[in-house]
N, C-alpha and C positions, 0 to 999 in steps of 0.2 A: 848740552852736557858739560859739566865741569870736571876737572881733574883735581883730586885732592892733593894737597901738598903732603910731604911726609909728616909734617907736624900736625896737620889736620887729621890725617889717618890715624896717627898714634893717639891723639886725643879722643877720636871716635872709639878706638879699641878700648881705651881706659873707661869710657862711659859704659860700654858693653860689659866690661869686666865688673863694673859696679852692679849692673843688673844681674849678672851671673851670681854674684855674691848674695844678692837679695833672694834669688830663687833657691840657692843652697841653704840660706838661713830658714826660709819658710819650710822647705822640704825636711830639714833636720828637725825642726820644731814639731812638725805635724806627721812625722814618720812616713814620708812619701819618697818612693824610689824614683830617681831620675838618672839620666846619663848625658854627658856632653856627647855630641855626635858630629858627623860631617867633617868640615874643615876645622872645626874646633878641636875634635878628637885628634885629627891628623896633626894639627899644630902642636897639641900637647905632647905627642909622641916624637915628632920630628924636630920641633923647634923649642919645646918647653913652654910654649905660649902661643900667641897668635901667629899664624902664617904672616910673614912681613907685609904682604899686599892684601890681606883679607880685610873686608870691611863689615863682616857680620859674625854672629855667634849663634850656635844651634844647640838646643836641648831637646831630648826625647823622653817620653814616658809611655808605658803601656796604658791602654785606655782607662782602666780602673784607677790608676794613679793620676792620670791626667784629669779625669773628672773630679777627683778629690781635690786636686790642686786648684782647679777653677773655682771650686766652692770656697776653699779656705782663703783664696786671694781676696775675696770680698771683705774679709775680716783682718787678715794678717799683713796684707801688703802695706808698705810705707807709702801712703798716698800723698805725702808731701813731696816725694821725689818721683814717683812712678805712677803709671796707669796701665791697665790691663784690657786688652781687646780680644774678643772672639765673636763668632757669629751670633751668639745669644745676647750679647750686651752692647753691640755696636751696629747701628743701622748702616747698610751699604757695605759692610765688611764681607769680602768674598773669598776668604781663605779658609780652608778646612783645618787650620791650626791657629794657635793663639800667638799673640805678640805682647810682650812686656815692653813698654816704652818709657823713655825718660822725659819728664816734664820740662818745659821751657827749652825744648830743642826742636829742630826740624830736619827731616831727612827724606827728601822727595826723590823716589826712584823715577827714572825716565819713563814717561807715558802713564804714570800713576798720579800726576799732579791733580787730576780732576776728581779723584776718589773722595766721597763725601764724609770723611772722618779725619780726625786729627792724626798727623803723621810725624811723630817724633822719632828720634833714634830708637831702634828696636832690637830685641832679641827674640828669635823664633822658638816656639815651644810646640813640638810635634807630637800629636797623639799616635800611638802605634796600635793598630787594630789587627785582629785575627783575619785571615783569608783562607779559603778552602785548601786543605792539604792535597786533595785530588787535583792533579795538574789541569785536566780539562775544565773542571769547575772553577779553578783558579783563573784560567784564561777568560772565561765568561765574566767572572767577577771583575777582572781587570778591565774588560771592555766597558762595564757599567761605571767603574771608577773613572775611566777615560772620558766618558760622556759627561759625567757630572763635573769633572775638572775643567773641561773645555767650556761648559756653560758658565761656571764660576769665573773663568779667566776672560770671558767674552767682553766684559766691561773694560778690560785693559786691551785685549786683542783687537777690538774695533778701532783702536787708535794706533797700536803698535805694529800690527800686521802690515807687511809691504805687499803681499800677494793680493790682488784685487778681489779674486773669488773668495779667498779665505776671509778677507776683511768684511765682505758682504755677509758671509755666514756668521761671523762674530756679531755683526750688527743685528742680525735676526735673532741669534741666541740671547743677546743682551736684553731683548724685550720680554723674555720669560720672567714672570714675577719672582722677585727675590725669595718670597716665602715658599714658593713651589720648589725652587732649587734647593733650599735648605731642607725641605721635607724629603726630597730625593736623597740628599746626603745623609740625613739621619736614618733613612731606611737601610742604607749600606752599613751603618754602624750597628744597628739593632740586629740585622741578619747575621753579621759576622763577628759580633763582639763576643768571641769565645775565648775562654782562658786556657783552652787545651790544644788549639791548633799549633803545629810546629812552625808554621810559616806566618809571618806578620808583615805589615807594611803601613805606610801613611797613605790613606785612601785618596787624597787629592794631590799627591806628588807622584811623579813617574816612578814606577817600580823597576828595579834592576832586571835585565833581560834573562839572567841565568836562572834564578829560582822564581822570578816574578814576585820577589819579596825577600825577606830576611829570616834567619832563624830566630825564633822567639828567645832562645837562651842568651843571645847577644844583649838583649834589653833587660832580661830578668836577672842576669848575673853581673853585678857591677863591683868595681873596686876603686879606691882612691887613686887619683893620678895627678901629678903636678902640672899646673898650668899657671903661668905668670907668677911663680913663686908662692902659689897657694894650692891647696888640695881640693879637688872636686871629684865627683863620681863620674867614672867613664866605663865603657865596656870592658869587662874583665879580660875577655879574650880579644884584646884590641888588635893583635896581629891577625887573627882570623877575620875580623870585621873589616879592617883596613885593607887587607889583601883582596878580599872579596869586592870591596867598593872601589879601590883605586889601583889594584895590581901591585906593581913595585912602588909602594907608597913612599919609600925613602928617597926615590929619585925625583928631583925637581922637574916640574913641567917646563916646556919650552918658554923662552923669554916672552913671546907674544901672548902667552896664556897667563902670565903672572900679572894680573890686573884686577882691579876692583869692579863692582857693578856700576853701570851708568847712572849717574846722579845729576839731577837738574838744579837742586838747591839744597843747601845744608846750613844749619845754624847750630853751633856748638855752645856748650855752657861757657859763658864768659868768666 
């Protein structure tokens, strides 16, 4: 694992900002609603930009908007600078969300060096799907999501997992054919791709334990928010979302948690 210098980290953030600008450009041109989310939204509110130690950026879209974005990316994306990856266009890609990546860069997360696709500096684009409003049905749905997520993760887990029993389980799960896993994932989307449920989530990402999801209105109602001296769309009720996600979000985490993700290799634009 390597530790990024402050200069490298800042250059990484500026490349991610460039990708965020590209997403914003495409979405405005094609009338697609998006919102910055996660640490990106937290950074916008608390820091006016990137959290100083953060090494990634996150965007979310309700499923219908996400599918439209995936389609228009084929035409509208500036392919001289960027490339777009998801399960449908990239062999071996095992994430239930898309990544926009910067050409002529490299950003290898620890234990993902063996993944069989190009791994440039990226920005995550999360689809937000409906999940049952009935709590018991939502728990069952969450279990199905958990199973699919672990199968998808198995290709990384079989190398990253320290527990020998879990490592063996991941090795077995990784033998499930890729197309069968993708079919199982798509069944989750088709069954719960409702525009009316009050509760939503990213299917292959752990859901918060409170609601086992989020309120749809947080992703449907957006407003411009300043980030790195530019304006991007964020959750309109950012206080409600950030309080739900992080608690007292204006309080900095302990020093030992103020760190970036483990990286084994990086190549920035020279």
